[in-house]
N, C-alpha and C positions, 0 to 999 in steps of 0.2 A: 748320313748321306751315303748312298751307294755309288760305286764307280762301275759303270757298264762300258767296257771297251767296245766300241762300234767299229770293228774292222770292216773294210769294204766288202769282204767276201760274205759276211753273214748279216750285214746291215739290211739288205733287201728282204731277207727271210724274216728277220725280227720285226721289221716294219709291217710286213704283210700279216704276220701272226698277231701283232698288237691291234691292227685295224680290224682283223677278223673277230677278235675278242670283243672289241667295242661294238661291232655290228651284231654280235650275239647277245648284247645287253650288259656286258661288264662295264664298270666305271673306268675312266681314264687311268686312275691310279692303280686299280686292279690289273688292267691290261698291261700297263707299263711294267709292273712287278713280274707278272707271269711271262711276258715276252723278253724280260731283261733289257729293257731300254730305259733311258732316262725319261721321267715324266715330262720334262720340258720339251724333249724332242717329239714325244707323242702328241703333246698339245700343239706343237708347231705343225706336224703332219696333218692333224685333224683340221686346223685352221687353214692350211694351204694344201688341199688335196692334190693339186697339180704337181706339187713337189714331194708328195708322199711316196712316189715310186723312185727310190734311190737308184743311182746308176750302177751300183754293184761294183765289180772290179774296175780298176782303172781302165779307161777306154783305150788309151794309147800309152805305149811304153817307148821311151826314147831309145833309138838305135844308135849307140855311141859310135860304132864303126862307120855307119853311114854319115853321121854328123861330121866326123873327122874328115872323111873323104870330101864331103861337100864344102867344108870350111877351107880345106887346102886347095881344092879345085877352083874356088871362087873367093879369093881373099878380099874382094870388095863387097861381099854379101853382108847385109845387116843381120841383126838377130832375128828380125821379123822375116827376112828372106829365107833364113835357114829353118826357122820354126814352121813356116807354112807347109812345106811338103812333108815334114815329119809329123804334122798334126799334133804339136805340143805347144806350150806357151813359150814366148820369147825368154821368159825368166828361166825356164827349164834348160833352154839352150845356153843361156849365159852361165848358169851354174855348171853345166857339163863342160863347156869350153874352159872355164876356170880350172875345173878339176883335171882336165887333160893338159893344162899348161898352154893352151892356145889363146891368142888374143883375139879381140873382136875388132871389127872395122872402126867402131867408135873409139876404142882404146888407142888404136894406132893413130887415129886422127888427132886425139887429144895430145898424144906424145909428140907429134910434129909441131905443135904450137909453141 
């Protein structure tokens, strides 16, 4: 069994290469080997062509300084309130706040009970 690290930076290129090899007549297994992608991923991309174009690099990177300013400026903001303008998930905000030692509105509310 081969291990093919699919980092976001080269995933799109590998996917495109594998699909081009299939279009040129190669088998799925051959294309997967030549493009250095797991055969299971290639099978998935062929079955779901809409998903075959990977996003590439992460679309949004969390701006920790901006998050800190927002959390301090609006202590009543929920995770979702903080996540929306930053265009990241609420889970990413929660993890970042924990790493910065800041509490969330939900945590303060539970502490008051």
